[in-house]
Residue, then its C-alpha position, 0 to 999 in steps of 0.5 A: m611830077p609837081r614839086r609840092d606833091v612829090l615832096k609830101l610823098a617823099g617826106l613820108a617815104a623818108a620818114a619810113i626809112g629813117l632818112p631826112s626828107c626833102d624840103a562859094d557860096p559867096v560871103e561878105p566881100s573884104t573891103s579894098t583901098a582901091p577907088a571903086s564905083g558901082g552902078a553906072v559905068p564911068s564915061g570912057s574916052g578915046d585914048t583910055v585903055l579898058v581892062v576887063g577884070a580886077g584880079a591879079a592879071g588885070l590889076a598888074a596890067a592896069r598898074e603897068i599901063a598907068r605907070a607908062g602914063v596911059p589913061v586906064q580904066v578897070i572894069e570889074g563884075r564883082d563888088r570887090l577886087g581880086g577875082r579868084l583872090w578873095t580874102s574873106d573877113a567874115w571871121p573878123d579875127v582870122p582873114i581866110d583866103l577863099g581863092a588862092s592861099w599860097i605863094h608857091g616857091i618864094e625865091g625870085n617870085p614876084i608875088t613875094d616881092l609884092a607881099e614884102q612891099a605891102g608889109a604882109a607877113l608870110a608863114n611857110t608850110s612844110y611838106d616835111s610836116a605831114v601825117a597820113y591815115d588809111a581808110s580805117g582811120r589808122q595812122l600809116g606805119r613805116a611799111e604802109e608809107r613805103a607802099v605809098a612811095r612805091t605806088s607813087d613811083e609806079v604811077f609817075a613811071a607809067l605817066a612818063e612812059a605815056q609821055d613817050a607814046d605815039a598818041d596822047q591819052s587821059v592821065r587815068s588811062a595812062i596810069r591804069s594801063g601802066v600799073g596793070w590796074s586789072g591785076l591789082g588788089a583792092e588795097q593797091r587800087r586804093l593807093v593808086d587812086f590816092v596818089t592820083v587824087g592827092s598828087i595830080e587832081t588836087e594839084y591841077a584841079g582837073s579830073a584824071d579822066e580829062l587831064s592830058a597825059y602828055w601835058f598835064d605837068s608842063d608847068g614851071e616853078f620858082p624855087g624855095a618854100d611855099a608860104i601863105l599870107p596869114g593876113g590874107y592875099s588882099a594885101v597884094t591886091d590892095l597894093l596893086a590896085a592903089g590909085l587905079p580907077v576901078a569900076t566894080g559891079q560891072v559885068v561885061t557882056g560884050i566887046s566890039w572893035d574896029d580899026r579906030s576904037v573898042q567898045v565894052t558893054t556892061a548891063t548898065g552901059q558902054l565904054t569906049g577906049s583905044k584898046v581893051l585887055v581881057t583878063v576874065p577866067l578861061g571858064v567865062l570865055q568857054a561859057g560865052s558870057i562875053r560876046f566878041t564882035p567880030d568873032l575871035p579868030a578860029g585858032k583862039r576859039a579852038a584854044i578856049a574850047a580845048l583847054g580845061s577849066g578845073v575846080l578846086n574847092k575849099v571847106f574851111l572848118r573852125f573848131d573850139e580847139v585843136f584835136w588833130d596832129d601838130v602838122d601842116w599836112i594831113e592825108f587820107i587814103p579814101d576807100g570809095g567814098p568822097p575823096w577828101a584826101e588832102w587836108v591842111s592845118f591852119a592852127r600854126p600859121t593863124g593861131q586858131p583851130i582851123l582845118l582846110a579840106f580840099a575838094a578837087a576835080d570831080l569832088g569839087r564839082r559835086v561841092d559846087t552843087w551841095r549846100d554848105e551842110e552837105a559839104v561840111t557833113s561829107a568832110m567831117t565823115v573823113a575827119r572822124r575816120m581819122y580822129g574818132t567819132g568823138v570829134p565835135d562839129p565845127v563851130a563855123w565854116h566856109v565852103t567855096r563853089w568856084g565852078a558854080d560862080p558865073l564870074a569864075r566858072g572854075s578855080y584855074s585852068f589845066n591842060a586837058l586831053g586834046s589841048d597842048p601848051q601852044m594853045r596858051d600862047t594862042l590864047a594870049a595873042p592880041v587880036d587886030g592890035r586892039v584886043f589883048f588877053a591876060g590871065e593865068a590861062t594865057e601863061r604857058q609856064y606858070f598857069g594855075t598860079v597867082h604869079g602866073a596871072y600877075l606875070s601874064g598881066v605885065r606881059a600883056a600890058r607891055q604888048l599893048l604899050t608897044g604894039 
């Protein structure tokens, strides 16, 4: 069970029995200190390593390659750095991370070290600091909190049993068969769905109908608290990009190679290099946006097709004043409407009255198709359920649409039914000693995280340099 979700439930249960608990819509991109060029593709040279993508994986890899004294050129489709790390400066007084926001597990985490090198402040968020509301808008009492904890135990016991079964099945199928769904009353079903959304779909960004019961939680973690960067993740990407040649606005459409060189084609030209390191998201590979010549090996194509590209969208809501509980996490038990089950208050770390509502999996894909006003109205319906009809409209908002972004095609990867962790190793494997791969989807242990993306870039760079 994912640590950062089980702790929220554990906190509620501990409070109930009196024990101590356990621990886009595109907007204007933020600026960068990295050298960048738009328009024409820079000229390549035969000994240059080409890195496709200026996200955490691409920048980490390029920095490693440059430090080894090898010429490197980063090619980025966006007009900014970071990829799925995106610090918006549309609110000048509050940088907002529209992509990844947290360092998950700050002890021994390489991203913690990078943040310290960049001089970036960290602010921990605590799962002990949480409150939950039922579908009627009433704060849960101790009896209800114990019921949530019991339901969580039952859900994860069902999944543990499914992981010992002879055949894999979807997470939803495993849960429903394990908890005896057909015999449950309406309230019990609501609690099962709440645990499924809050502890699984929001964690892994995949629908419970698509997640593999065998492998959905086969990830690792770093110890310690989780922390956000109040000044934005751009501090980390700027540090990684410092001194690197980055060509922005260059959407890659083709990669070809032979036994002498590689060629990378964009809408405006072609670069030649000695090797290429591809760090685009899994969803972009699945969409076939880049033509590989020759075709990628059959095993790699199968891995690309089988792994899942999940969606976790964010709706940031800014108000004139704080009207909600003085906690970090706010949870809502849905009753059949859009499952806005997980909320985070940014009031403490930013000093501003800002709420974040998560839209995961199926709801996330719906947000991909909604106008800003539709997403805000839907989320505010739940905010008013919890805090009353007198809650004012937000004065500003940010709505992300990562699944609809053609350069992302999703927020991060998950282990889908029909896939297995070995496929991530297959996705990471080099091809012909010329084409290398990195990105969180290639990280078997830390997929779906910034530190996973970073570590994959370091790993791929070292493969490239020694291969």
